[in-house]
N, C-alpha and C positions, 0 to 999 in steps of 0.2 A: 816064519810058522811052517812047519815039516805039513808037508800033506795028511800025514796023519794024526796031527794036532790039529788040526781043524776040524774033521766029524766029533772029536772027544772034545772041542770046547764049546760046539753047535750042540752036542748033548749036553754036556753040562750048564749050559743056560735052560734050555730046555727044565733042567730037574730043576732051577734055581726060580724058575718063572711058576712052575706047579707048586712045589713049597710054598712060594711068596702068597698062591694063589689060596691054599688050605688055610695058612696066617689070616689072610684077611676075611674068609667065608667063618671059618672057627673059630679062630682067636678072637675076633673082633676090632682086629687092627686096621682103621682107614688111609694111612700113608701107605702110599705105595713105597714109597724111599725106604720106610722103615721095615716093612715085609720084606722089602728085598735083601735089607742089610741083613736081617735075623737071616732069613733060607740061606744066604752066601754063608754067613757063619756057622749054622751046623749041615751042611754041606763041606762046609771046611775049605771052600771058592774063596783067595784070596787075592784073585787077578783082576781087577775095576776091569777089566775088558770081557770076561765071563759073567757080568751080570746083565741080566734080558731088560730091554725096554718096557717103559710102562704101557705099552701097545700089545706087547708078551705077554705078561702078567693080566692083562684084560683079557686078552683071548686063552689064557690058560684059566680065569676062572668063568667064562663064561662054558669052554668043555667042561669044567668040575659041576658045574650046576646042572647042564643035560645030563649028566652021566649019573650023579648022584642023588642030585635033589630036585626031579624037572617039575612034579606036582607042588609039592613042597614052596620051589621057588617060583613058578606062577602065581599061586595063591599069594606069595607074601609079596608080589610085586603090583600086583593087583590092591591088594591092599592100599600098598605104600604111594599108586596112583592115583588112587579116590582119596586117599587123606593131603596128596598133593593137592588134586583139585577143589575139595573144598578150602582149602586153603587160600587157593589164589584167585577163588569165587570172592571169599571174604577184603580179600587186600584187591578186590579190583581197581578203587581208584592212586595204585600204584603200580597199574599197569603188569602184574607179578607172572612172570614165566620160570617155567622148569626147566632144571639145567640137571649134570651131574649122572652118575650109575642108575635113581629112578628113569629118568628118560632112557639113559641109555639099553637100559635093561641089566644090567650086571650086580641092581644090589643083593644085599641079603637080610638076614634078619637084623644087622648090628647097622646099617645106614638107617640116614637121617635124608630128607629131602631135601631138597636145596633150591632155594628161588631168588631169583634176580629182581627184585623190586627198583622203581624209578621214582626219585622225590628230590625234590630242590625246597629247602635247603634239609638235608638228609634227615633232621633230627625230627620230620614231618612224620615218620615211618613209626619211631618210638613213641611220639604224644600219641598219635592213632589206637594204637596198642594201649597205653594207659587207660585212653578214654572210655576203651571197649573195654576194660578190666581187664587182659591178658597179660601173667605176669610174662616176663622175658629178662634174658641177659640181653647188655648190650657187650659187642667186642670191635675186633678189626679181622681182615680177612687179607690175605697176602696174595695177589692175582698179578699173572706175568701178564702187561698189554702187549709187548713186541718180543720177539727175543731175544732182544737185550737188557729190557727194563721190568724194573715189577711197580705197584703201587696199593697200597693199603687203602680197602674201601670198609666201611662201620658195618657190623653186624647184629641182629637181634636176631633172638630163639626164643623159640618157645613151644611148649607142648599141646601137640593135636592130636587125640585117640592114642595117646598116649607113645606118640611118634616126635620126634626133636625135627621142627620144620628151622632152618636157618634160612634170615633171608640175608642178600647180601643187597647192603641199598648204591645205587649208583646216580650218575645227575641224569636230566632226560637225553643230553645231548647223547650219553652212552649207548642209548637204544639200537642204535646201530653198527655198534663196535664193539660187540664181544670180547672179553678178554680171551687168549690163548687157553686151551684144554691142555690138562696135566697130559694127558696119554697118548696125545698124536699132536700136539702145537699147531693146533691149526684155532681157528675162531671158534669159537664154545655154540655148541647147539642150542639153541636155545627156543622150547615149544612153550604157546599160549593156551591160555584156557578148551580154546576146543582142539586143539592139536591132543591137548591130553586127554579131552572126551572121545577120540574118536580114537588113541589110543586102550579105552578103557572099554568102549565098545566093541572090540576085537573080541573080548574076551567071551563075547556075550553071542558070538556067531556059531 
């Protein structure tokens, strides 16, 4: 690659990241890989080496929100974190932890609340929701547990304050071993109810 081509490629990567961020925020696409591919198609970028990493897209999302949606974004983030806290208190028997965009601060109007819960057997979570009269949908989510392997985990999704809350159910032993974050490849950051309360209290200061 020539010296001239390097800055051109970096410039294109930035444009793809910005376009992907807009698709996520304005278009409601939650899959970073899909947003990245669509943005590349729109910009007619065919070289896989031109595609930005998920961390670059996350940074573009943060920049976009600060520049164009600051007050609205903060209000929506507070609402989502409050909904998460209510759900976590309700799910206290399962040691619910908040993860994902609502915790990181990059959530938008299309985001849902992602919680990790812990139960053995995993069916206990669905039974708990049934006993409480909470309609929900069961499913599975594929998560990376190491640099070379993935694992499927059961999920339950329900509505709270018109926000979708997705529960990924882990065995108890997984409390200290979080799956890897799709953004930076490090173990997912998890926040318990006390930590989420502190995040919400920050808005009152």
